[in-house]
N, C-alpha and C positions, 0 to 999 in steps of 0.2 A: 618299445610304445607300439603298438597295436594299429591300424591302420585301417580304414573304412572303407569301404570303393561303393559308388552309388552308376545308377543307368541314367539322364533323365533324354526322353529323347522328345523332339518338337518338331514342326514346320520349318525349314529354312525357305526364305523366298528371295525377294529383289527384283530391279526392272528385268527388261523384256534381259538388255544384254546379260545380264548377272545369269539369270536361268538358262540360256543356251551355251552361256560357259561352262558351268555345270553339267549340263547332260552331255554338251560335248565331251566333258574329260569320264565321264561318268564310259561313255562308252567305247573309250578310248580304253580305259580299265577293263572292259571287259573285254575287246580282241586281248587285249594283255593276256585275261584269262585265262584266252583258246590255248594261246600262245605256248601258254607254259604246260597246263593239261599236253595239250600235245606235243610236246617235248620229249615226256613219257613213249610215248607210240616210236616217236624214230630215235632217242639216245639211250634210252630204256629208263630207269626208276631212279641210278646213281647219281643222273642230270640232278634232282631231288633235295639230295643230300647235298650237293656242293652250293651253298646260297651266293656265295663270294661271283663262282663261275657264271652260276644263272642269272645274278642281278648285271653283270656286264652284258651278256647276249641280250638281256629283255632293254635294257638301254641304248644300246645300238639299233634295235629292233623299233623302239620308240620313243625317240630322243623328244618329244613335243609333250615326256610327262616331268615333271618335276622329278629329283632324283630320288628324296624322302618319299614321296608319294609312290615312287615303284619299291625302296626295300621294307615298304613299313606294309605294302598290300604285300611280296612274298614274306614277310618275316607275320606276319598275323592272316593270311591266309591261305597258304603256301608253305607253311613249317614242319614238313612232313620229319618226322623221326625215326627208323628203323625200329619196327616191331607194332608199328601206328597201320591203322586203316586205308588206303590211299584211296583218295574221292572216284567216285564211279562217275560225277560228270565235273565241268568245269564248275567254281566256288562263284557266285553271285558277285557282281562290280561294287564294292565301296570304293569312295576315296577316304584315305585313313590318315589321319592330320595329328604328329605327334606334337609335344608344347612350343617346338620349334618353329613348327610353321605355323601358327595364329597365334590369334589376340582375342580373349572375351573383355568383352566390350558392356557397360549400361550407359547410356542417354535416357532419360529422362524429358518426356513431354516430345516424344518422337511418334514413327508411326508406331512401333514398338520401344522396350525396354531396354532390350538385349538384340547384342548385336554379334557378330563373329566376323572378324577382318582376316584374311589369306590373300595371298598374291594380289595387293595392294587393292584389293577390293574387300566394303564392306555386306555382310550380308545380313537381313534381316532374323530373327529367331523367333518364332512365335508358339508358346507352350505356355498352361494356367500353371504348372510345376516349376517353372524356370527361378521362380523369387522364392525360393530354397534354397539356392546357391547364394554360399554367403562367402564374403569378399575375401576371408581367410582362407576360403576352400580351392582347392586345387584342382583345375580343371587337365585332367593327363593325358587321354585324349578324345579326339572326336573323330567318329564317322559319319562319313554323307553316302545317302544311298536312292536310289529310285524305286516309289512304290506306288500300283494304283495311279501310275503319270502325277504323283507328288514326288516332290523332291522331301526327304528326311534327314535329319541330324541327330544322331546320337553322340552324348557326350557325357564321358567318364569323369565324374570325379571322386579325389581321393584325401582324405583328410585323416589326421594322427588324432590319435582318442584320446585324451588325457586319464589319468587313474585315479577316480573319483575318490575321496576320502575317505567316505563309508559313511557307517554310523551303527547307531541302535537297533533298526529296524533290520534283523536279519532272516531269511528262510534258507534254508537247506534245502536240496533237490538232491531226487532219488534215480536212476536214469537205468533201464535194461530194455530187452529189444523187443518188450509190449506194453510195456507206458512209465511218464515220466510223473514222479508226484515230488507234489512239493511239503515243507511242514505244515503250511497253512489248510490244510487238506486239500489241495487241490493235485485233481490228476486232467492228463492227457493220452487218452491210449494211442499208441500207434501200431497197433496189430496188422491195419494193411499191412504196412511194409513189412512187415513180417512175413505174412502171408504172401505178399509178391514173389519172394525171394523165395518161400518154400515150396511158388508155383512151379518158379525156374528150375529148381533144382530136380521136384521131381520131375517133368515134362524134360527136361534133357538140355535146359536150353541155356548152356553155357556160352552161349557164342552172342547172346541177347543180351545188350549193351542196358542196366539198370543206370545207371551211374546219373543222366538227366533227373528222372523220376525219385530215385531217394534225394538227389538236392532240391529239389523240387518241395519234397514234401516235408524236408529239414528244413527248409528255407519258412515256408509257413507256419510251422509250427514252434518255430524258434521266435519269430517275430510277435505271434500271441502269445508266447509266454514273456517275451519282454513288456510288451504292452498294458498285459493284466500286470505285472511286477510294478510296473512304473503308476499305473493308476491305483496302486496298493502304498505306494510309495513306502516299497522296500527301497534299501540303504547298502544292504549285503547280501547277493545271492554264494553261497557255499556249494560247491560241488565237489565231485571225488575225485580223486586221481586215477582215473584208470589205465593207464598207463598198462597192469600188469593183469590186465582183466583179462585175454587170453589163455590165460596157465589157469583160468577156471572153469574151461569148458576144453579140456587136450589130454588124448592119451598120454602122450610125453610123460605126462606128470601127474596121473591116474584119478583123475578129475574129469571124465570123458563123462558127457550128457547124454549118450547115443549119440548116431550119427549126425541127425537131423537139427537138433538141435544143438550142436557142436557148429554145424555151418552157420545158425541162421546167427547167435551168440558172436562166432570171428567174423560175421562179413558183416555184424553194424557198424557203419563208420560212428562211434563213439567220440573221436579227435572233432572227425569234421562236425558234428551236431555242438559238441564245447567249442568250438569254432565262435562260430554263428551265434551261436546267445552272449557269448562274451564280447562280441564286437557289437552286437546291437543292444544290451545291456551297459556297454561304454558308454553308448552312443547315449542313455538316456539319463546317463549318470549315475547309472547303479555298479558299484565294487563288485568284480566276482575274485573271489579265491576258492584254490582246492587244499582240500585235506586228505591224510589219509586213511583210506576207506578201511581198515582193519579194525574187523569185529561189530562194523556199523549194523550188519545184518543178524550178530547174533547174540547181541545187548539188548537188555530191555531200558529203553527208553525212559523208562517207568522209574526201576529200582534200577539199575546200572547195572541186574546180576546178567551173567552167562549160565544160568543153568536155564533151559528153555529150549522149544523145541518146535518143530514146524508139520506139523497134522497135514499139511496142505500146505503148495507151493506157496500160496497168497496168506497163507496164516499162520500169526506169532501169537505162540504162545510161552508167559513168563511162568514157570515150575515154581518159583517161589508167592510169585506175591500174585496171581495166576489176574495176569492182567491180558488182553486177548486185545491184538490190532492187526492190521494192513500191514504184512510183511515190509512193504514198501514204505508204507506211511511212517512207519515205526523207523526204517533206514535212513528215512530223510529227517524223522525228529532228533535221532544221532548226529545226524552232520550237520546239523544248526547247534546243539548242544554243544558238541565236541569243539565246534567253532569257538563261542562265546565262553567257556570255560579254559580253553587254552588262551583267548585273548582278551579275560576276566571284563568283555561287553555284556551291559546291564540293558538286559533284550527287555522292550518298552512295550513290545506286544504281543499278547496270546498268542500258543500254538492253536489255539481249536479244543473242538470236544476232541473224548474218547472215545 
């Protein structure tokens, strides 16, 4: 079962004594962060790889902090593994609470409806999006931090997504490094991500980390796709099983498309894209399935013939029925068609124009 994780940020408040308590705790955690950072200078990097030894040392130096707070701060802020880049400055102070340390409560007709209880204190939470947290959702982690002289609270909500039953309103999806094409004639271009990777390769910027940029692009893209599918009342989204895609651009298998194109294809995070898209569709009640992608790009979606050719990279021509179409759109229609034929689904919505 797939789990969905969402983050909600809000203000955390309270009377003067509660606010002072949080500020004092954050100041101590800031000292803790400096202490851990300076251990590298005194004892070497090996200290950071021995979490148990590091924890006991921190507990002796900062006994006023809750032991779980110290453990969580080391785990989430200084979990440095071999091969990872070391921080150049101390990590910002934040009070990290796991599900054992807090309780999320809802009280109506109060200063606010939402409260966070820990250390025998109730703290009011102020935020417009908190009403989206359902009673069945599990708040796994809470992070309290200070910014612009205000106290903020970040809630990490995790919920299990059930597999929808699906239906007859089906759409196929074809993905490559340039665009995402749906069988209902919807095109989503992602050339900017390929261009950024290409520039990174040409300028020998291998040390430049594009992970955050890539995830940001994919999150926005998959959210847009999932929202549009929900608006169109799509019940099933059919994807390709792309686990063998790397073989299509490899010197070893004789399928090389050139050094630069091979790099772009092999560096595109198809699995991350499909994971993002899947859990966002499941969250909206859309079933997601995968099929074998063999011959989806070489088969005519109109007559089923494989006597075809590609005069250009994005152009598909059937030599038997003279059918012409965008190559990616033809592939997405085959993906939809093969799923409906395999499962005996009677499609209720047309694919669109030709």
